[in-house]
C-alpha positions in Angstrom: 23.4 -56.1 42.0 22.8 -59.5 40.7 20.8 -60.0 37.4 19.2 -62.9 35.5 21.6 -64.1 33.0 20.6 -65.4 29.5 21.6 -68.8 30.7 19.3 -68.5 33.8 16.6 -67.3 31.5 17.0 -70.3 29.1 16.9 -72.8 32.1 13.8 -71.1 33.6 12.0 -71.4 30.3 13.0 -75.0 29.6 12.3 -76.2 33.1 9.0 -74.3 33.3 7.9 -76.0 30.1 9.1 -79.4 31.3 7.1 -78.9 34.5 4.0 -78.0 32.5 4.4 -81.2 30.4 4.9 -83.3 33.5 1.7 -81.8 35.0 -0.2 -82.4 31.8 -0.8 -78.6 31.3 -2.0 -76.9 28.1 0.7 -75.4 25.9 2.6 -72.7 27.8 4.2 -69.4 27.0 7.0 -68.2 29.3 8.7 -64.8 29.4 11.7 -63.8 31.6 12.2 -60.1 32.3 15.1 -58.3 33.8 14.9 -55.9 36.6 14.1 -53.0 34.2 11.2 -55.0 32.7 13.0 -55.7 29.5 12.5 -59.1 27.8 15.5 -61.4 28.5 13.9 -64.5 26.8 10.6 -65.7 25.6 9.3 -69.1 24.3 5.8 -70.1 23.2 5.1 -73.8 22.9 3.6 -75.3 19.8 -0.2 -75.0 20.0 -0.2 -71.9 22.3 -2.3 -69.0 21.1 -0.2 -66.2 19.5 -1.6 -63.6 22.0 0.0 -65.4 24.9 3.1 -63.4 24.7 1.2 -60.2 25.9 -0.4 -62.1 28.7 2.8 -63.7 29.9 4.7 -60.3 29.6 1.9 -58.5 31.5 2.1 -61.0 34.3 5.8 -60.5 34.7 5.8 -56.8 34.0 3.4 -56.0 36.9 5.8 -57.9 39.2 8.8 -55.9 38.2 7.1 -52.5 37.9 5.2 -52.9 41.2 7.5 -55.1 43.2 4.3 -57.2 43.9 3.6 -60.9 42.9 0.9 -61.7 40.5 -1.1 -63.2 43.4 -0.7 -60.0 45.5 -1.7 -57.9 42.5 -4.9 -60.0 42.1 -5.7 -59.5 45.8 -5.1 -55.8 45.4 -7.3 -55.7 42.3 -10.1 -57.5 44.2 -9.8 -55.1 47.2 -9.0 -51.8 45.4 -10.0 -52.2 41.6 -9.5 -48.4 41.2 -5.8 -48.7 42.2 -5.0 -51.5 39.7 -7.0 -49.7 37.0 -4.9 -46.6 37.6 -1.7 -48.6 37.7 -2.6 -50.3 34.4 -3.4 -46.8 32.9 0.0 -45.6 34.0 1.7 -48.6 32.4 -0.3 -48.4 29.1 -2.4 -51.3 30.0 0.5 -53.7 30.2 -0.2 -55.2 33.6 -2.0 -58.5 33.9 -2.7 -58.9 37.8 -3.1 -62.6 38.2 -1.0 -65.6 39.4 1.6 -66.8 37.0 3.6 -63.6 37.5 6.5 -64.4 39.7 9.2 -62.0 41.1 12.8 -63.3 41.1 14.9 -62.0 43.9 18.7 -61.9 44.3 20.5 -63.1 47.3 20.1 -59.6 48.9 16.4 -59.7 48.4 16.4 -57.1 45.6 14.1 -57.7 42.6 16.3 -58.9 39.7 13.6 -59.8 37.3 10.3 -61.6 36.9 8.9 -64.6 35.0 5.4 -64.7 33.4 3.7 -67.9 32.5 0.3 -68.4 30.7 -1.5 -71.1 28.9 -3.3 -73.1 31.7 -5.0 -72.0 34.9 -3.2 -69.1 36.7 -2.4 -71.4 39.6 -0.9 -74.1 37.4 1.0 -71.4 35.5 2.4 -70.2 38.8 3.4 -73.8 39.9 5.3 -74.4 36.7 7.0 -71.0 36.9 8.2 -71.7 40.4 9.7 -75.0 39.3 11.5 -73.3 36.5 13.0 -70.6 38.7 14.1 -73.2 41.3 15.8 -75.2 38.5 17.9 -72.2 37.7 19.0 -71.9 41.3 17.1 -68.6 41.9 14.5 -67.5 44.4 11.0 -67.0 43.1 8.2 -65.3 45.0 4.8 -66.0 43.5 
């Protein structure tokens, strides 16, 4: 099974932040998780609030643990709030079910990790994340 390398993680973070600057976004925080939900790399831009790690991590963590994009999690939360509340309880409150959480898939379609971005609107966070993942030559699903 493929995995996200540390080099991939660094490219994802650098290019996500570069895309955010190009778009004129607020200071971003970006986390890359492996397929087990462990942090591969994290960076918080100057000016980003210190609590942004937990939000970025929660966006990515939900993707890995549920195999669902942040957008899909949000839709599920809107349709079945009880389900997402139960999931969040099962994962110790660590899931943030909104856009900006992106699944990264290997060539075989398996989940190899996730990226979480926070700092601007969720839709802008998602756009920046997708650019970072593409720059690393990987497949993102947001």
